[in-house]
DRENTORKOL-3810 file (N, C-alpha, C; in nm, 4 decimals):
REM DRENTORKOL-3810
@n.u->8.9149; n.v->-10.6271; n.w->-12.5757; ca.u->8.8344; ca.v->-10.7298; ca.w->-12.6782; c.u->8.7132; c.v->-10.7825; c.w->-12.5917
@n.u->8.6165; n.v->-10.7946; n.w->-12.6774; ca.u->8.4661; ca.v->-10.8171; ca.w->-12.5942; c.u->8.4496; c.v->-10.9602; c.w->-12.5707
@n.u->8.5452; n.v->-11.0669; n.w->-12.6384; ca.u->8.4921; ca.v->-11.2071; ca.w->-12.6199; c.u->8.5657; c.v->-11.2703; c.w->-12.4947
@n.u->8.5500; n.v->-11.3825; n.w->-12.4732; ca.u->8.6096; ca.v->-11.4680; ca.w->-12.3748; c.u->8.7407; c.v->-11.5051; c.w->-12.3948
@n.u->8.8366; n.v->-11.4977; n.w->-12.3284; ca.u->8.9641; ca.v->-11.5360; ca.w->-12.3582; c.u->8.9656; c.v->-11.6941; c.w->-12.3312
@n.u->9.0593; n.v->-11.7657; n.w->-12.4170; ca.u->9.0957; ca.v->-11.9150; ca.w->-12.3997; c.u->9.0806; c.v->-11.9834; c.w->-12.2779
@n.u->9.1683; n.v->-11.8981; n.w->-12.1987; ca.u->9.2009; ca.v->-11.9405; ca.w->-12.0533; c.u->9.0812; c.v->-11.9613; c.w->-11.9514
@n.u->8.9788; n.v->-11.8740; n.w->-12.0156; ca.u->8.8489; ca.v->-11.8649; ca.w->-11.8815; c.u->8.7503; c.v->-11.9333; c.w->-11.9789
@n.u->8.7522; n.v->-12.0055; n.w->-12.0896; ca.u->8.6463; ca.v->-12.0684; ca.w->-12.1672; c.u->8.6393; c.v->-12.2025; c.w->-12.0765
@n.u->8.5143; n.v->-12.2494; n.w->-12.0738; ca.u->8.4877; ca.v->-12.3711; ca.w->-12.0155; c.u->8.4462; c.v->-12.4598; c.w->-12.1145
@n.u->8.4965; n.v->-12.5696; n.w->-12.1222; ca.u->8.4699; ca.v->-12.6579; ca.w->-12.2694; c.u->8.3354; c.v->-12.7045; c.w->-12.2631
@n.u->8.2712; n.v->-12.7764; n.w->-12.3738; ca.u->8.1220; ca.v->-12.8346; ca.w->-12.3947; c.u->8.1366; c.v->-12.9544; c.w->-12.2901
@n.u->8.2297; n.v->-13.0058; n.w->-12.2821; ca.u->8.2059; ca.v->-13.1450; ca.w->-12.2192; c.u->8.2186; c.v->-13.1156; c.w->-12.0557
@n.u->8.2895; n.v->-13.0261; n.w->-12.0050; ca.u->8.2834; ca.v->-12.9637; ca.w->-11.8696; c.u->8.1610; c.v->-12.9295; c.w->-11.8264
@n.u->8.0798; n.v->-12.8201; n.w->-11.9142; ca.u->7.9742; ca.v->-12.7801; ca.w->-11.8781; c.u->7.8567; c.v->-12.8758; c.w->-11.8964
@n.u->7.8378; n.v->-12.9552; n.w->-11.9891; ca.u->7.7571; ca.v->-13.0651; ca.w->-11.9994; c.u->7.7858; c.v->-13.1683; c.w->-11.9118
@n.u->7.8821; n.v->-13.2185; n.w->-11.8438; ca.u->7.8954; ca.v->-13.2900; ca.w->-11.7411; c.u->7.8530; c.v->-13.2354; c.w->-11.6029
@n.u->7.8590; n.v->-13.1420; n.w->-11.5564; ca.u->7.7945; ca.v->-13.0440; ca.w->-11.4803; c.u->7.6530; c.v->-13.0638; c.w->-11.4870
@n.u->7.5933; n.v->-13.0145; n.w->-11.5857; ca.u->7.4610; ca.v->-13.0129; ca.w->-11.6158; c.u->7.3690; c.v->-13.1379; c.w->-11.5805
@n.u->7.4313; n.v->-13.2652; n.w->-11.6366; ca.u->7.3994; ca.v->-13.3963; ca.w->-11.6280; c.u->7.4115; c.v->-13.4479; c.w->-11.4828
@n.u->7.4993; n.v->-13.3976; n.w->-11.4046; ca.u->7.5409; ca.v->-13.4249; ca.w->-11.2766; c.u->7.4117; c.v->-13.3665; c.w->-11.1941
@n.u->7.3780; n.v->-13.2348; n.w->-11.2300; ca.u->7.2693; ca.v->-13.1320; ca.w->-11.1400; c.u->7.1414; c.v->-13.2257; c.w->-11.1572
@n.u->7.1232; n.v->-13.2618; n.w->-11.2973; ca.u->6.9790; ca.v->-13.3642; ca.w->-11.3245; c.u->6.9637; c.v->-13.4957; c.w->-11.2618
@n.u->7.0816; n.v->-13.5365; n.w->-11.2499; ca.u->7.0838; ca.v->-13.6609; ca.w->-11.1576; c.u->7.0712; c.v->-13.6536; c.w->-11.0192
@n.u->7.1324; n.v->-13.5524; n.w->-10.9575; ca.u->7.1077; ca.v->-13.5113; ca.w->-10.8090; c.u->6.9843; c.v->-13.4525; c.w->-10.7667
@n.u->6.9179; n.v->-13.4073; n.w->-10.8760; ca.u->6.7845; ca.v->-13.3399; ca.w->-10.8679; c.u->6.6775; c.v->-13.4624; c.w->-10.8566
@n.u->6.6889; n.v->-13.5455; n.w->-10.9336; ca.u->6.6119; ca.v->-13.6924; ca.w->-10.9533; c.u->6.6201; c.v->-13.7417; c.w->-10.8228
@n.u->6.7349; n.v->-13.7390; n.w->-10.7523; ca.u->6.7587; ca.v->-13.8180; ca.w->-10.6363; c.u->6.7019; c.v->-13.7651; c.w->-10.5325
@n.u->6.6923; n.v->-13.6000; n.w->-10.5069; ca.u->6.6425; ca.v->-13.5407; ca.w->-10.4121; c.u->6.4952; c.v->-13.5814; c.w->-10.4316
@n.u->6.4385; n.v->-13.5702; n.w->-10.5329; ca.u->6.2979; ca.v->-13.5819; ca.w->-10.5664; c.u->6.2640; c.v->-13.7216; c.w->-10.5117
@n.u->6.3205; n.v->-13.8331; n.w->-10.5658; ca.u->6.3013; ca.v->-13.9641; ca.w->-10.5195; c.u->6.3055; c.v->-13.9930; c.w->-10.3731
@n.u->6.3772; n.v->-13.9126; n.w->-10.2976; ca.u->6.3427; ca.v->-13.9059; ca.w->-10.1273; c.u->6.2165; c.v->-13.8716; c.w->-10.0744
@n.u->6.1854; n.v->-13.7481; n.w->-10.1708; ca.u->6.0381; ca.v->-13.6879; ca.w->-10.1362; c.u->5.9209; c.v->-13.7681; c.w->-10.2014
@n.u->5.9297; n.v->-13.7889; n.w->-10.3170; ca.u->5.8265; ca.v->-13.8537; ca.w->-10.3937; c.u->5.8619; c.v->-13.9948; c.w->-10.4246
@n.u->5.7695; n.v->-14.0898; n.w->-10.4644; ca.u->5.8095; ca.v->-14.2028; ca.w->-10.5178; c.u->5.8342; c.v->-14.1966; c.w->-10.6614
@n.u->5.9248; n.v->-14.2913; n.w->-10.7070; ca.u->5.9915; ca.v->-14.2978; ca.w->-10.8307; c.u->5.9190; c.v->-14.4647; c.w->-10.8764
@n.u->5.9396; n.v->-14.4630; n.w->-11.0136; ca.u->5.8945; ca.v->-14.6003; ca.w->-11.0744; c.u->5.9654; c.v->-14.6122; c.w->-11.2059
@n.u->5.9884; n.v->-14.7383; n.w->-11.2374; ca.u->6.0404; ca.v->-14.7878; ca.w->-11.3700; c.u->5.9476; c.v->-14.7576; c.w->-11.5033
@n.u->5.9885; n.v->-14.6889; n.w->-11.5831; ca.u->5.9376; ca.v->-14.6643; ca.w->-11.7049; c.u->5.8952; c.v->-14.7980; c.w->-11.7724
@n.u->5.7730; n.v->-14.8336; n.w->-11.8278; ca.u->5.7394; ca.v->-14.9595; ca.w->-11.8969; c.u->5.8128; c.v->-14.9745; c.w->-12.0347
@n.u->5.8310; n.v->-14.8669; n.w->-12.1087; ca.u->5.8790; ca.v->-14.8462; ca.w->-12.2243; c.u->6.0244; c.v->-14.8308; c.w->-12.2269
@n.u->6.0902; n.v->-14.7602; n.w->-12.1624; ca.u->6.2553; ca.v->-14.7513; ca.w->-12.1616; c.u->6.3295; c.v->-14.8294; c.w->-12.0674
@n.u->6.2658; n.v->-14.8216; n.w->-11.9644; ca.u->6.3278; ca.v->-14.8868; ca.w->-11.8414; c.u->6.3835; c.v->-14.7989; c.w->-11.7426
@n.u->6.3999; n.v->-14.6631; n.w->-11.7940; ca.u->6.4733; ca.v->-14.5594; ca.w->-11.6789; c.u->6.3920; c.v->-14.5221; c.w->-11.5761
@n.u->6.4373; n.v->-14.4722; n.w->-11.4831; ca.u->6.3710; ca.v->-14.4090; ca.w->-11.3716; c.u->6.2920; c.v->-14.2987; c.w->-11.3837
@n.u->6.1676; n.v->-14.2545; n.w->-11.3312; ca.u->6.1010; ca.v->-14.1484; ca.w->-11.3692; c.u->6.0010; c.v->-14.1466; c.w->-11.2358
@n.u->5.9378; n.v->-14.0138; n.w->-11.2308; ca.u->5.8641; ca.v->-13.9970; ca.w->-11.1011; c.u->5.7291; c.v->-14.0606; c.w->-11.1471
@n.u->5.6647; n.v->-14.1192; n.w->-11.0269; ca.u->5.5377; ca.v->-14.1905; ca.w->-11.0370; c.u->5.4391; c.v->-14.1174; c.w->-11.0864
@n.u->5.3337; n.v->-14.1518; n.w->-11.1911; ca.u->5.2233; ca.v->-14.0764; ca.w->-11.2314; c.u->5.2559; c.v->-13.9248; c.w->-11.2941
@n.u->5.3781; n.v->-13.9555; n.w->-11.3706; ca.u->5.4122; ca.v->-13.8411; ca.w->-11.4680; c.u->5.4829; c.v->-13.9304; c.w->-11.6037
@n.u->5.4611; n.v->-13.8231; n.w->-11.6938; ca.u->5.5289; ca.v->-13.8706; ca.w->-11.8260; c.u->5.6951; c.v->-13.8889; c.w->-11.8042
@n.u->5.7284; n.v->-14.0095; n.w->-11.8918; ca.u->5.8560; ca.v->-14.0120; ca.w->-11.8776; c.u->5.9466; c.v->-13.9187; c.w->-11.9651
@n.u->6.0653; n.v->-13.8543; n.w->-11.8981; ca.u->6.1210; ca.v->-13.7434; ca.w->-11.9579; c.u->6.2140; c.v->-13.7729; c.w->-12.0682
@n.u->6.2354; n.v->-13.9206; n.w->-12.0618; ca.u->6.3625; ca.v->-13.9825; ca.w->-12.1635; c.u->6.2720; c.v->-14.0271; c.w->-12.3067
@n.u->6.1718; n.v->-14.0747; n.w->-12.3100; ca.u->6.0859; ca.v->-14.1342; ca.w->-12.4026; c.u->5.9362; c.v->-14.0772; c.w->-12.4413
@n.u->5.8900; n.v->-13.9816; n.w->-12.3434; ca.u->5.7475; ca.v->-13.9435; ca.w->-12.3599; c.u->5.6404; c.v->-14.0333; c.w->-12.3641
@n.u->5.6480; n.v->-14.1476; n.w->-12.2774; ca.u->5.5393; ca.v->-14.2380; ca.w->-12.2659; c.u->5.4663; c.v->-14.2053; c.w->-12.1276
@n.u->5.3565; n.v->-14.2677; n.w->-12.1564; ca.u->5.2726; ca.v->-14.2622; ca.w->-12.0114; c.u->5.1610; c.v->-14.3797; c.w->-12.0277
@n.u->5.1720; n.v->-14.4641; n.w->-11.9494; ca.u->5.0710; ca.v->-14.5782; ca.w->-11.9423; c.u->5.0632; c.v->-14.6309; c.w->-12.0871
@n.u->5.1859; n.v->-14.6671; n.w->-12.1501; ca.u->5.1832; ca.v->-14.7185; ca.w->-12.2820; c.u->5.1476; c.v->-14.6603; c.w->-12.3812
@n.u->5.1305; n.v->-14.5436; n.w->-12.3847; ca.u->5.1123; ca.v->-14.4649; ca.w->-12.5078; c.u->5.2003; c.v->-14.3265; c.w->-12.5106
@n.u->5.2372; n.v->-14.2846; n.w->-12.6390; ca.u->5.3149; ca.v->-14.1672; ca.w->-12.6499; c.u->5.2310; c.v->-14.0468; c.w->-12.6325
@n.u->5.2928; n.v->-13.9523; n.w->-12.5376; ca.u->5.2194; ca.v->-13.8453; ca.w->-12.5249; c.u->5.2837; c.v->-13.7300; c.w->-12.5578
@n.u->5.4273; n.v->-13.7120; n.w->-12.5410; ca.u->5.4975; ca.v->-13.5986; ca.w->-12.6015; c.u->5.5963; c.v->-13.6593; c.w->-12.6978
@n.u->5.6328; n.v->-13.5467; n.w->-12.7752; ca.u->5.7655; ca.v->-13.5634; ca.w->-12.8541; c.u->5.8638; c.v->-13.5285; c.w->-12.8090
@n.u->5.9843; n.v->-13.6321; n.w->-12.8140; ca.u->6.1203; ca.v->-13.6048; ca.w->-12.7453; c.u->6.2314; c.v->-13.5824; c.w->-12.8776
@n.u->6.2981; n.v->-13.4947; n.w->-12.8755; ca.u->6.4066; ca.v->-13.4488; ca.w->-12.9694; c.u->6.5216; c.v->-13.5445; c.w->-12.9199
@n.u->6.5849; n.v->-13.6219; n.w->-12.9899; ca.u->6.6971; ca.v->-13.6992; ca.w->-12.9591; c.u->6.8348; c.v->-13.6172; c.w->-12.9869
@n.u->6.9382; n.v->-13.6331; n.w->-12.9127; ca.u->7.0566; ca.v->-13.5441; ca.w->-12.9350; c.u->7.1350; c.v->-13.5660; c.w->-13.0653
@n.u->7.1224; n.v->-13.7109; n.w->-13.0920; ca.u->7.1884; ca.v->-13.7434; ca.w->-13.2035; c.u->7.1062; c.v->-13.7533; c.w->-13.3403
@n.u->7.2104; n.v->-13.6952; n.w->-13.4387; ca.u->7.1421; ca.v->-13.7122; ca.w->-13.5669; c.u->6.9790; c.v->-13.6723; c.w->-13.5928
@n.u->6.9438; n.v->-13.5692; n.w->-13.5167; ca.u->6.8081; ca.v->-13.5222; ca.w->-13.5416; c.u->6.6899; c.v->-13.6204; c.w->-13.5566
@n.u->6.7120; n.v->-13.7315; n.w->-13.4726; ca.u->6.6041; ca.v->-13.8334; ca.w->-13.4688; c.u->6.4869; c.v->-13.7876; c.w->-13.3601
@n.u->6.3691; n.v->-13.7915; n.w->-13.4106; ca.u->6.2568; ca.v->-13.7409; ca.w->-13.3431; c.u->6.1483; c.v->-13.8481; c.w->-13.2967
@n.u->6.1286; n.v->-13.8457; n.w->-13.1928; ca.u->6.0209; ca.v->-13.9456; ca.w->-13.1548; c.u->5.8833; c.v->-13.8715; c.w->-13.1579
@n.u->5.8112; n.v->-13.9223; n.w->-13.2396; ca.u->5.6730; ca.v->-13.8404; ca.w->-13.2765; c.u->5.5479; c.v->-13.8836; c.w->-13.1674
@n.u->5.4977; n.v->-13.7927; n.w->-13.1339; ca.u->5.3702; ca.v->-13.8397; ca.w->-13.0670; c.u->5.2516; c.v->-13.8672; c.w->-13.1271
END
């Protein structure tokens, strides 16, 4: 049989948790090497002089469009 057997399947929760942890650790490593600041729009941590990856704002203006994970909500630029 060509598919993955159920005992080897990795649940969505487990894989998504692993990916979010990796993202958090990557930001932690970058914060040691580069300076971080708080986003003026959403308040989350971001690298200084960069667009916020969470809301898409830079210097009070929306620069990029961010797709939300819930209910197809899109923040337009």
